[in-house]
C-alpha positions in Angstrom: 7.3 39.3 19.6 3.5 39.3 19.6 2.0 38.3 16.2 -1.7 38.6 17.2 -2.1 41.6 14.8 -1.6 39.3 11.8 -4.3 36.8 12.9 -6.8 36.3 9.9 -5.1 39.3 8.2 -7.2 40.7 5.3 -10.0 38.2 6.2 -13.8 38.4 6.2 -16.9 36.5 7.4 -20.4 36.4 5.9 -23.2 34.7 7.8 -26.9 34.6 8.2 -26.6 34.9 12.0 -25.5 38.1 13.7 -22.1 36.9 15.0 -19.3 38.7 16.6 -16.3 39.4 14.3 -13.4 36.8 14.7 -11.1 39.8 15.3 -12.2 42.7 17.5 -10.8 45.3 15.1 -12.8 44.2 12.1 -15.6 46.3 10.6 -19.2 44.8 10.8 -22.2 45.7 8.7 -25.5 44.3 7.3 -25.6 43.5 3.6 -29.1 42.5 2.4 -30.2 39.6 4.6 -26.6 38.8 5.7 -24.0 40.1 8.1 -20.5 40.9 6.8 -17.4 41.4 9.0 -14.0 42.2 7.4 -10.5 43.6 8.0 -10.5 47.4 7.4 -7.4 47.0 5.3 -9.6 45.4 2.5 -11.0 48.0 0.1 -14.8 47.9 0.2 -17.5 49.3 -2.1 -21.3 48.9 -2.2 -24.1 50.0 -4.6 -27.9 49.4 -4.5 -30.8 50.3 -6.6 -34.2 49.1 -5.4 -33.9 45.4 -4.4 -30.8 44.9 -6.6 -27.4 45.5 -5.0 -23.8 44.6 -5.5 -20.7 44.7 -3.2 -17.0 44.3 -3.8 -14.4 43.4 -1.2 -10.7 43.5 -2.2 -8.6 45.1 -4.9 -9.7 44.9 -8.6 -8.6 46.5 -11.9 -11.2 47.0 -14.7 -9.3 46.1 -17.9 -12.4 47.2 -20.0 -12.5 50.8 -18.7 -8.9 50.8 -17.2 -9.8 51.8 -13.7 -9.0 50.6 -10.1 -11.8 52.6 -8.5 -13.8 50.0 -6.5 -16.9 52.1 -6.3 -16.9 52.6 -10.1 -16.6 48.9 -10.6 -19.5 48.2 -8.4 -21.6 50.8 -10.2 -20.8 49.1 -13.5 -21.9 45.8 -12.1 -25.2 47.2 -10.8 -25.9 49.0 -14.1 -25.4 45.7 -16.1 -27.5 43.7 -13.5 -30.4 46.1 -14.5 -30.2 44.5 -18.0 -29.4 40.9 -17.2 -27.2 38.7 -15.0 -25.3 37.4 -18.0 -24.4 40.9 -19.1 -22.9 41.6 -15.6 -21.0 38.3 -15.7 -19.5 39.4 -19.1 -18.3 42.5 -17.4 -16.9 40.5 -14.4 -14.7 38.6 -16.9 -12.8 41.8 -17.5 -11.9 42.3 -13.8 -8.3 41.5 -12.7 -7.3 41.4 -9.0 -8.0 39.7 -5.8 -11.5 40.1 -4.5 -14.9 38.6 -3.8 -18.1 39.9 -5.4 -21.6 39.6 -3.7 -24.7 40.6 -5.5 -28.5 40.2 -5.2 -30.7 39.9 -8.2 -34.2 38.6 -8.4 -34.7 36.4 -5.4 -31.1 35.1 -5.1 -28.0 36.3 -3.4 -24.8 35.0 -5.0 -21.1 35.2 -4.2 -18.1 34.6 -6.5 -14.3 35.0 -6.3 -11.8 36.5 -8.7 -10.7 34.5 -11.8 -8.3 32.2 -10.0 -9.9 32.3 -6.6 -6.9 34.0 -5.0 -9.3 35.8 -2.5 -10.3 32.5 -0.9 -13.8 31.6 0.0 -14.5 28.6 2.4 -18.1 27.7 2.9 -20.4 25.4 5.0 -23.9 24.7 3.9 -24.8 22.8 7.1 -27.0 24.9 9.4 -26.8 28.6 8.9 -24.9 29.6 5.8 -21.3 30.7 6.5 -18.6 31.9 4.1 -15.2 33.0 5.3 -11.7 33.9 4.0 -10.1 31.4 6.4 -11.1 27.8 6.9 -10.5 27.8 10.7 -12.9 30.7 11.2 -15.8 28.5 10.2 -14.4 25.4 11.8 -14.2 27.2 15.2 -17.7 28.7 14.9 -19.3 25.3 14.0 -17.0 23.3 16.3 -16.3 21.1 13.2 -14.4 17.9 13.6 -11.4 16.8 11.6 -12.2 15.5 8.1 -12.2 11.7 8.2 -11.4 11.6 4.5 -8.2 13.7 4.9 -7.1 11.7 7.9 -7.3 8.5 5.8 -5.6 10.1 2.8 -2.7 11.4 4.8 -1.8 7.9 5.9 -0.8 7.1 2.3 3.0 7.6 1.9 2.4 9.4 -1.5 0.8 12.3 0.4 4.3 13.3 1.5 5.6 13.9 -2.0 7.0 17.4 -2.2 4.8 18.5 -5.2 1.0 19.2 -5.5 0.4 20.1 -1.8 -3.2 21.1 -2.6 -5.9 19.0 -0.9 -7.8 16.8 -3.3 -11.1 18.0 -4.7 -13.0 20.4 -2.5 -11.7 19.0 0.8 -10.4 21.0 3.7 -9.1 19.8 7.1 -12.6 20.1 8.6 -15.7 17.9 8.1 -18.4 19.7 6.1 -16.3 22.7 5.2 -15.3 23.1 1.5 -13.4 25.6 -0.7 -15.1 27.6 -3.5 -13.1 26.9 -6.7 -12.6 29.4 -9.7 -15.4 29.8 -12.3 -18.1 28.7 -9.8 -20.4 30.7 -7.5 -22.4 29.9 -4.5 -26.2 30.6 -4.4 -26.8 31.4 -0.7 -30.6 30.9 -0.8 -30.5 27.7 -2.8 -27.3 26.5 -1.0 -25.9 25.3 -4.3 -22.7 25.6 -6.2 -23.1 26.7 -9.9 -20.7 27.0 -12.8 -20.9 30.4 -14.6 -17.8 30.2 -16.8 -17.1 29.4 -19.7 -20.4 30.6 -21.3 -19.3 30.3 -24.9 -16.9 28.3 -27.1 -13.2 29.3 -27.0 -12.2 31.0 -30.2 -8.9 30.3 -32.0 -6.4 33.2 -31.9 -3.2 34.0 -33.7 0.0 34.1 -31.6 1.1 37.5 -32.8 -2.2 39.1 -32.1 -2.4 37.5 -28.6 1.1 38.7 -27.7 0.3 42.2 -28.7 -3.1 42.3 -26.8 -1.7 40.6 -23.6 1.4 42.9 -23.6 -0.8 46.0 -23.5 -3.1 44.5 -20.8 -0.1 43.7 -18.6 1.6 47.1 -19.0 -1.6 49.1 -18.3 -2.4 47.1 -15.2 1.0 47.8 -13.7 0.7 51.5 -14.6 -2.7 51.7 -12.8 -1.4 49.8 -9.8 1.8 52.0 -9.6 -0.5 55.1 -9.3 -2.3 53.6 -6.3 0.1 51.4 -4.4 3.8 50.7 -3.6 4.7 47.7 -5.7 7.1 44.8 -4.9 7.6 42.4 -7.8 9.0 38.8 -7.4 12.0 38.2 -9.6 13.6 34.8 -10.3 15.4 32.9 -13.1 12.1 31.6 -14.6 10.1 32.7 -17.6 7.0 33.8 -15.6 8.7 36.5 -13.5 10.8 37.6 -16.5 7.5 38.3 -18.4 6.2 40.4 -15.5 9.6 42.3 -15.4 9.3 43.0 -19.1 5.8 44.5 -18.6 7.2 46.7 -15.8 9.9 48.2 -18.0 8.4 51.7 -17.9 8.1 51.8 -14.1 11.1 49.5 -13.2 13.0 52.4 -11.5 10.1 52.9 -9.0 9.5 49.3 -8.1 11.1 47.1 -5.5 12.1 43.6 -6.8 12.5 40.7 -4.4 14.1 37.3 -4.8 14.3 34.4 -2.3 15.7 30.9 -2.3 15.0 27.8 -0.2 16.7 27.6 3.3 19.2 24.8 3.6 19.1 21.8 1.3 16.4 21.3 -1.4 14.0 18.4 -0.9 14.1 15.1 -2.9 11.5 13.1 -4.6 10.7 9.4 -4.1 13.1 8.5 -6.9 16.0 10.5 -5.4 16.0 13.4 -7.9 15.8 17.1 -7.0 12.5 18.4 -5.7 12.0 20.7 -8.7 13.1 20.5 -12.3 14.1 24.1 -12.1 16.7 23.2 -9.5 18.3 20.6 -11.8 18.1 22.9 -14.7 19.7 25.6 -12.6 22.7 23.4 -11.8 23.1 22.5 -15.5 22.9 26.2 -16.5 25.4 27.1 -13.8 27.9 24.7 -15.3 27.3 25.9 -18.9 27.5 29.6 -17.9 30.3 29.0 -15.3 28.2 30.3 -12.4 29.8 29.1 -9.2 26.5 27.9 -7.6 25.0 25.2 -5.5 21.7 23.7 -6.7 18.8 26.1 -5.8 20.8 29.3 -6.0 20.2 29.9 -9.8 17.2 32.1 -9.2 19.1 34.3 -6.7 22.2 34.7 -8.9 20.4 35.3 -12.2 18.0 37.7 -10.6 20.8 39.6 -9.0 22.7 39.8 -12.3 19.6 41.2 -14.0 18.9 43.7 -11.3 22.6 44.8 -11.2 22.8 45.2 -15.0 19.5 47.1 -15.3 20.1 49.1 -12.1 16.9 47.9 -10.4 16.1 48.2 -6.7 16.6 44.6 -5.6 16.4 42.7 -2.2 17.6 39.2 -1.6 15.4 37.8 1.1 17.3 35.9 3.8 15.2 32.8 4.8 16.4 31.4 8.1 15.3 27.9 9.3 15.5 29.0 12.9 12.6 31.5 12.8 10.8 29.5 15.5 13.5 30.5 18.0 13.3 34.2 17.1 9.5 34.3 16.5 7.9 31.7 18.8 4.4 33.0 18.3 4.4 33.1 14.5 3.7 29.4 13.9 0.6 29.4 16.2 -0.9 32.4 14.3 -0.1 30.8 10.9 -1.7 27.6 11.9 -4.9 29.6 12.2 -4.4 31.5 9.0 -3.8 28.5 6.7 -3.6 24.7 6.8 -0.6 24.8 4.4 2.7 24.5 6.3 5.3 25.0 3.7 6.2 28.7 3.8 6.7 29.8 7.4 10.3 30.8 6.9 9.3 33.0 3.9 6.5 34.7 6.0 9.1 35.5 8.7 11.4 37.0 6.0 8.5 39.1 4.6 7.6 40.5 8.1 11.2 41.2 9.0 12.6 42.6 5.7 9.9 44.1 3.5 7.6 47.1 4.0 4.1 46.2 5.2 2.3 48.6 2.9 3.6 47.1 -0.3 1.5 45.3 -2.9 3.2 42.1 -3.9 3.0 41.3 -7.7 3.4 37.5 -8.2 3.4 35.6 -11.5 2.2 32.1 -10.5 -1.1 32.0 -12.5 0.7 33.0 -15.8 1.6 29.2 -15.9 -1.8 28.7 -17.4 -0.3 29.9 -20.7 2.3 27.1 -20.8 0.0 24.1 -20.7 1.9 22.8 -17.7 0.1 19.5 -17.3 0.5 18.5 -20.9 4.2 19.4 -20.9 4.7 17.2 -17.8 3.5 14.2 -19.8 -0.1 13.7 -18.6 -1.7 14.0 -22.0 -2.4 10.3 -22.3 -4.4 10.2 -19.0 -8.2 10.8 -19.5 -9.4 13.4 -17.0 -11.9 11.2 -15.3 -12.0 11.1 -11.5 -9.3 8.4 -11.6 -7.2 10.5 -14.1 -7.5 13.6 -11.8 -6.3 11.6 -8.8 -3.4 10.3 -11.0 -2.4 13.8 -12.2 -2.8 15.2 -8.6 -0.4 12.8 -6.8 -0.2 9.6 -8.8 -3.0 8.2 -6.6 -5.4 6.9 -9.3 -5.5 3.6 -7.5 -6.8 5.1 -4.2 -10.6 4.7 -4.0 -10.8 7.4 -1.4 -9.0 10.0 -3.4 -10.9 9.0 -6.6 -14.2 9.5 -4.6 -13.1 13.0 -3.7 -12.4 13.9 -7.3 -15.6 12.3 -8.4 -17.5 14.6 -6.0 -15.4 17.6 -7.2 -16.3 16.9 -10.8 -20.0 16.6 -10.0 -20.2 19.7 -7.8 -18.3 22.1 -10.1 -19.9 20.5 -13.2 -16.5 19.9 -14.8 -18.1 18.5 -17.9 -19.5 22.0 -18.8 -16.2 23.4 -20.0 -17.1 23.3 -23.7 -14.1 23.2 -26.0 -11.5 24.3 -23.4 -8.6 21.9 -22.8 -9.5 19.9 -19.7 -5.9 19.9 -18.6 -5.9 23.7 -18.6 -9.2 23.8 -16.7 -8.0 21.3 -14.1 -4.8 23.3 -13.6 -6.8 26.5 -13.4 -9.6 25.4 -11.2 -8.0 22.8 -8.9 -4.3 23.4 -8.5 -4.3 27.2 -8.7 -7.7 27.4 -7.1 -6.8 25.3 -4.0 -3.0 25.4 -3.6 -2.3 29.0 -4.6 -5.0 30.4 -2.4 -3.4 28.8 0.7 0.0 30.2 -0.3 -1.4 33.7 -0.5 -3.2 33.3 2.9 0.4 32.9 4.3 1.8 36.0 2.8 -1.4 38.0 3.8 0.3 38.3 7.2 2.8 40.7 5.6 1.1 42.3 2.6 -1.6 41.9 -0.1 -0.9 40.2 -3.4 -1.9 40.8 -7.0 -1.6 38.5 -10.0 -1.5 40.3 -13.4 -2.9 37.2 -15.3 -5.8 36.9 -12.9 -8.4 38.0 -15.4 -10.7 35.7 -17.4 -10.7 37.9 -20.5 -6.9 37.8 -20.5 -6.7 34.1 -19.8 -9.2 33.5 -22.7 -6.9 35.2 -25.1 -3.9 33.1 -23.8 -5.8 29.8 -24.1 -6.9 30.6 -27.7 -3.3 30.0 -28.8 -2.7 26.4 -30.0 -1.4 24.0 -27.3 1.8 23.3 -29.3 2.8 27.0 -29.2 2.0 27.3 -25.5 4.1 24.3 -24.6 7.0 26.0 -26.3 6.5 29.1 -24.1 5.8 31.1 -27.3 3.5 33.6 -25.5 5.9 34.4 -22.7 8.9 34.7 -25.0 6.9 36.8 -27.5 5.8 39.2 -24.7 9.4 39.6 -23.5 10.7 40.1 -27.1 8.1 42.8 -27.7 8.5 44.7 -24.4 12.1 44.2 -23.2 14.1 41.8 -25.4 17.4 42.3 -23.5 15.9 40.1 -20.7 16.4 37.0 -22.9 20.2 37.4 -22.8 20.2 35.9 -19.3 19.5 32.1 -19.0 15.9 31.1 -18.6 15.4 27.8 -16.9 12.9 26.5 -19.4 12.9 24.1 -22.4 16.2 24.9 -24.2 18.0 24.5 -20.9 16.1 21.4 -20.1 17.3 19.9 -23.4 20.8 20.9 -22.4 20.3 19.2 -19.1 19.2 16.0 -20.9 22.4 16.1 -22.9 24.4 16.4 -19.8 22.5 13.5 -18.2 23.1 11.4 -21.4 26.8 12.2 -21.1 26.8 11.3 -17.5 25.0 8.0 -18.3 27.8 7.2 -20.8 30.5 7.9 -18.2 28.5 5.8 -15.7 28.6 2.9 -18.2 32.4 3.2 -18.5 32.7 3.2 -14.7 30.6 0.1 -14.5 32.7 -1.6 -17.1 35.9 -0.7 -15.2 34.3 -2.0 -12.0 33.5 -5.3 -13.6 37.1 -5.6 -14.8 38.4 -4.8 -11.3 36.0 -7.4 -9.9 37.4 -10.0 -12.4 41.0 -9.1 -11.4 40.1 -9.4 -7.7 38.5 -12.8 -8.4 41.5 -14.0 -10.4 43.8 -12.8 -7.6 41.8 -14.6 -5.0 41.9 -17.8 -7.1 45.7 -17.4 -7.5 46.1 -17.1 -3.7 43.9 -20.1 -3.2 46.1 -22.2 -5.6 49.2 -21.0 -3.8 47.7 -22.2 -0.5 46.8 -25.5 -2.0 50.3 -25.8 -3.4 51.8 -25.1 0.1 49.5 -27.7 1.6 50.6 -30.3 -1.0 54.3 -29.5 -0.5 53.9 -29.9 3.2 52.2 -33.3 2.9 54.0 -36.6 3.8 53.6 -38.2 0.3 55.0 -35.2 -1.5 58.0 -34.8 0.7 58.7 -38.6 0.6 58.4 -38.6 -3.2 60.7 -35.5 -3.4 63.3 -37.4 -1.4 63.1 -40.4 -3.7 63.4 -38.2 -6.8 66.5 -36.4 -5.4 68.0 -39.8 -4.6 67.5 -41.0 -8.1 68.7 -37.8 -9.8 71.7 -37.3 -7.6 72.4 -40.7 -6.0 75.9 -39.8 -4.6 75.0 -38.1 -1.3 71.2 -38.4 -1.2 71.2 -42.2 -1.3 73.3 -42.4 1.8 71.0 -40.0 3.8 67.8 -41.4 2.5 67.1 -43.8 5.3 67.8 -41.2 8.0 65.5 -38.6 6.3 62.7 -41.2 5.9 62.8 -42.1 9.6 62.8 -38.4 10.6 59.9 -37.6 8.3 57.8 -40.5 9.6 58.5 -39.3 13.2 57.3 -35.8 12.4 54.1 -37.2 10.8 53.5 -39.4 13.9 53.8 -36.4 16.3 51.6 -34.3 14.1 48.9 -37.0 14.0 49.1 -37.5 17.8 48.7 -33.7 18.4 45.7 -33.5 16.1 43.8 -36.3 17.8 44.4 -35.0 21.4 41.2 -33.6 23.0 41.3 -29.8 23.6 38.6 -27.4 24.8 36.8 -25.4 22.1 37.9 -21.8 21.9 35.6 -19.1 20.5 37.2 -16.4 18.4 37.1 -13.7 21.1 38.6 -16.1 23.7 41.3 -17.1 21.2 42.3 -13.5 20.8 42.2 -12.9 24.6 44.2 -16.0 25.3 46.8 -15.2 22.6 47.3 -11.7 24.0 47.6 -13.0 27.6 50.0 -15.9 26.9 52.0 -14.3 24.1 51.4 -16.9 21.4 52.6 -14.7 18.6 49.4 -12.5 18.1 50.5 -8.9 17.8 48.2 -5.9 18.3 47.9 -3.3 15.6 46.4 0.2 16.2 44.0 1.0 13.4 42.2 4.3 12.7 40.0 5.5 15.6 36.3 5.4 15.0 34.5 8.7 15.7 32.6 8.5 19.0 29.6 10.5 20.2 29.8 10.0 24.0 32.4 8.1 26.0 29.7 7.0 28.5 27.6 5.3 25.9 29.9 2.5 24.9 33.2 1.1 26.2 36.5 2.1 24.6 36.7 0.9 21.0 40.3 0.7 19.8 40.9 -1.2 16.6 42.9 -4.4 16.9 44.5 -6.4 14.0 45.4 -9.9 15.0 47.9 -11.6 12.7 47.8 -15.3 13.5 51.0 -17.3 12.9 51.1 -21.1 13.0 53.8 -23.7 12.3 53.8 -25.6 9.1 54.3 -29.3 8.8 58.0 -28.9 8.1 58.5 -26.9 11.3 58.7 -23.4 9.6 56.4 -20.6 10.6 53.6 -19.9 8.2 51.2 -16.9 8.3 47.5 -17.6 8.0 44.4 -15.3 8.2 42.9 -14.6 11.6 39.2 -13.9 12.2 38.2 -10.5 11.1 41.4 -8.7 10.9 40.5 -5.3 12.6 38.6 -6.5 15.6 37.2 -5.3 18.9 34.4 -6.5 21.1 31.6 -4.5 22.8 29.3 -6.1 25.3 25.8 -4.7 24.8 24.9 -5.4 28.4 27.4 -2.7 29.4 26.1 0.0 27.0 24.0 2.8 28.5 21.3 4.5 26.5 21.7 8.2 26.0 18.8 10.5 27.1 17.6 11.0 23.5 17.6 7.3 22.8 15.8 6.6 26.1 13.2 9.2 25.2 12.6 7.7 21.8 12.4 4.1 23.2 9.8 5.3 25.7 7.7 6.9 22.9 7.7 3.5 21.1 6.7 1.6 24.2 3.8 4.1 24.8 2.5 3.5 21.3 3.1 -0.2 20.8 3.7 -1.7 24.3 6.7 -3.6 25.4 8.9 -4.7 22.5 8.4 -8.3 21.4 11.2 -8.6 18.9 8.9 -9.6 16.0 8.2 -7.8 12.7 10.5 -4.9 13.4 9.7 -4.3 17.1 12.9 -3.8 19.1 14.4 -5.7 22.1 16.5 -3.9 24.7 19.6 -5.2 22.9 18.4 -3.6 19.7 18.1 -0.2 21.3 21.7 -0.6 22.6 22.8 -1.8 19.2 21.6 1.4 17.4 23.0 3.4 20.3 26.4 2.0 19.5 26.1 2.4 15.8 25.1 6.0 16.1 28.2 6.7 18.2 30.4 5.4 15.3 29.0 7.9 12.9 30.9 11.1 12.0 29.2 14.5 11.7 28.4 14.9 7.9 26.2 16.6 5.5 24.0 13.6 4.5 23.1 10.1 5.8 21.2 7.2 4.2 19.7 4.5 6.4 18.7 1.4 4.5 16.0 -0.9 5.9 14.3 1.6 8.2 11.8 -0.8 9.7 9.8 0.9 12.4 11.9 4.0 12.1 13.7 3.8 15.5 17.2 4.5 14.2 15.8 7.2 11.8 14.3 9.0 14.8 17.6 8.6 16.7 19.7 10.3 14.1 17.1 13.0 13.6 17.3 13.8 17.3 21.1 14.2 17.1 20.9 17.2 14.7 24.3 16.0 13.2 23.1 15.7 9.6 21.7 18.3 7.2 20.0 15.7 5.1 18.5 12.5 6.3 17.1 9.8 4.0 15.4 6.5 4.9 15.1 3.7 2.3 13.0 0.5 2.4 11.1 -1.7 0.0 7.8 -0.7 1.6 6.6 1.2 4.6 6.5 -0.8 7.8 3.1 -1.0 9.6 4.6 0.4 12.8 6.7 3.1 11.2 6.6 6.1 13.5 8.1 9.5 13.2 8.5 11.6 16.3 9.8 14.7 14.5 8.8 17.2 11.8 8.4 15.2 8.5 10.3 17.9 6.7 13.5 16.9 8.4 13.8 13.7 6.5 12.9 11.9 3.3 11.4 8.4 2.8 12.2 6.5 -0.4 11.1 3.1 -1.6 13.6 1.1 -3.6 15.7 -2.1 -3.5 19.2 -2.1 -1.9 20.4 -3.7 -5.1 19.5 -0.6 -7.1 19.9 2.5 -5.1 18.5 5.7 -6.7 21.6 7.9 -6.0 24.6 9.0 -7.9 28.1 7.9 -7.1 29.5 9.0 -3.8 26.5 11.4 -3.3 25.9 10.3 0.3 28.3 11.0 3.1 27.3 8.2 5.5 25.4 5.0 4.6 24.0 2.6 7.3 22.6 -0.8 6.5 21.7 -2.8 9.6 20.2 -6.4 9.6 19.5 -6.3 5.9 22.1 -8.2 3.9 21.5 -11.6 5.6 18.0 -11.6 4.0 19.4 -11.6 0.4 20.6 -14.4 -1.7 24.2 -14.7 -2.8 23.9 -12.8 -6.1 21.7 -10.0 -4.6 24.2 -9.7 -1.7 27.1 -9.1 -4.1 25.1 -6.5 -6.0 23.8 -4.8 -2.9 27.3 -4.5 -1.4 28.6 -3.0 -4.7 25.7 -0.4 -4.6 26.4 0.5 -0.9 30.1 1.2 -1.8 29.1 3.1 -4.9 26.9 5.7 -3.3 28.6 6.2 0.1 31.7 7.6 1.6 31.4 6.1 5.1 29.7 2.7 5.3 28.4 0.9 8.4 26.9 -2.6 8.0 25.7 -5.0 10.7 25.0 -8.8 10.2 24.5 -11.8 12.4 27.9 -13.3 13.3 28.4 -17.1 13.1 24.7 -17.7 13.2 23.9 -21.4 14.2 22.6 -23.7 11.5 20.0 -24.4 10.3 19.3 -20.8 9.5 15.8 -19.3 10.1 13.6 -19.3 7.0 13.9 -15.5 6.6 17.7 -15.6 6.6 19.5 -16.7 3.4 23.2 -16.0 4.2 25.5 -17.0 7.1 28.5 -14.8 7.9 31.6 -16.6 9.3 35.1 -15.4 9.7 36.1 -16.4 6.1 33.0 -14.8 4.6 33.7 -11.5 6.4 37.3 -11.4 5.4 36.4 -12.3 1.8 33.7 -9.6 1.4 35.1 -6.9 3.6 38.9 -7.1 3.1 39.4 -3.5 4.1 36.7 -3.3 6.9 37.1 -2.5 10.5 35.2 -5.1 12.7 33.3 -4.5 16.0 31.7 -7.5 17.6 28.4 -6.5 19.4 28.0 -9.3 22.0 24.5 -10.0 23.2 23.7 -11.3 26.7 22.3 -14.4 24.9 21.8 -15.5 21.3 23.7 -14.8 18.1 26.0 -11.7 18.2 26.1 -9.0 15.6 29.2 -8.0 13.7 29.5 -4.4 12.7 31.7 -3.6 9.8 32.9 0.0 9.1 34.4 1.0 5.7 35.9 4.4 4.8 35.5 4.5 1.0 
């Protein structure tokens, strides 16, 4: 399907030079000394009196005169400009909607956006002045290079955290191109950014009065919009959309309500918890209210319950992750429309399932009434440039990020916010003004968007309520109780349920403590059992010794002298002969036999070693590795008294693979070639891979079953992580290491995996939460105590465990290895493991251990 018709949808371009429109279907006209091109789907109004003029592009609702007539709004602006610019700005504060306003007064032409900057404005002050709705329009016209600051910032691993996807400060992907943030305007003649709001101190309001006034403003806006457009309102399990639904009570039967959820698994944060608190809360509510849900489905189920009970028109959007296959041209167009890449599946769902002439009512900016940053625990951080970087993405220690926020604070005059809460203003002007505008540029491909709270006069009333009340969601709940109280009967994923979640977590922590205590007791029992077996072996050795047996004969002769005294000389001679023959056999020279040779020789000559067929390991490709049957060797040897005595063999479930015989699969060969192209031929130092290392990870990948999730510990340069991503066998892929390797490389979409930073001795996962856990060439770097703890952690979180360690490494060990793994060590620590010896052409072999937990 051709998606060229949605390129720069609902966009515009303002320039000093007479340029061709970016899209051939756009309307072009001269406005004062400038040229304006815009998509005809944008409402447009212009008014002029003498050398004073004003123009409005976009949808707006006048909450002072309760009108959505764009021409009337522009006439009001022009009338007030005749008195003073401040009087016009006071009127602009009462406009809600998504628009840009351009006006000429005196000798200056100025441009501003709506209250939250939802109608985006990107600008460049280098050369001819240009302002556009889409960043790439200006970037292409100026042939701008990629922003060096953003290239450096993106190298920091913290950039990949799943929250706060806004760019820092005023930055965009292009050098010299910036975004105009809310409450500021651009003076085109002076080429300067100026703050125009707030202009007076914030008054203190009463909660009840604010609830009454805001409720009326929300209801009347929806009534006016319903008279002019087809409305589609987002509905979820949260308090924000529930407030909008309450305001839409009178027109609910004529409105289409839409709900969507994330495709596939939800993302995870660096500490292993869910990507959003709402998802955790949803899971807790689901248990309390007995909803049979997976995490992330709470919005869909609660919204469907509400819509069904209230007989609302409701659509559940189906977000598919394979939209690229069905819509190959959509991604290319969206890359031009916005530099945010998080909502392509949603855009595809919009285009496929919703009417294109609908006006989408969203509730994002109503979060300004909940003091979001303070309730997230940032109150103790001063909002200096360092504090802004810390609140943004915990990057207060990054000089480059701090510099961008220092520039942001200087350009937008952040100190001029009077008595407004700086956390509210930072949320308003930075997060909503830079992140949300990019979100809306994505949905513009399908339909236009309107935010009911997008009005400075309304926001001023909301912010006048004390912070303590706002943190308790008192405004939102008050509006719902006033307009449609029945909506509070359904669970709302906010504070009461977060408290309930904390109680559940505390209960879980108590159970976890009991489990740890039981594990310690089990460990003590195992240790006591091992000591008991060791004492039994020592006792057998003592009983088989010459001195014990001789002493035993003498005692029996004394206790029962009748028969034992007669046979005593004969038994003593026979015992001495046996000791002589044993000593002679022990001192005879015999060739050294390695463990694999001993097994092969035993099987060939029939010395008592019996094969045992263990459980088959899952294989990926029979051509990649030789056959891997499991073999248990039970060695039997004669005791000193001639009786047979069973002793432990080398790793009991054992098979051998020669890595020289392993053939790399096409996907592994491709990944290897990419690494060689980037870093040259592998040298085997600091994480670079030899040929045998590529064959090792090929073998390990063939052992792994298809499962929902996999955790690779010690990712190094990421070769094995890329290999399992190319296999498409896992729904969730997590890599864990203490820090990011200097040559870590990802060859696939970064959204397909997660990178975490933690120690193997303290894994940030719940019990048995990972289907497959791999830990290759890690345990030998730990000391004894850390190794025991790490092994316990691996078994705690996983269901299928694969570990590789050096086998019988020659002494002295390298300085970076602290443990040596011999036959006895492997049998002691992995009593239930299946062992596969990975034989190198030269050097120390690897032993792979597989445990099904």
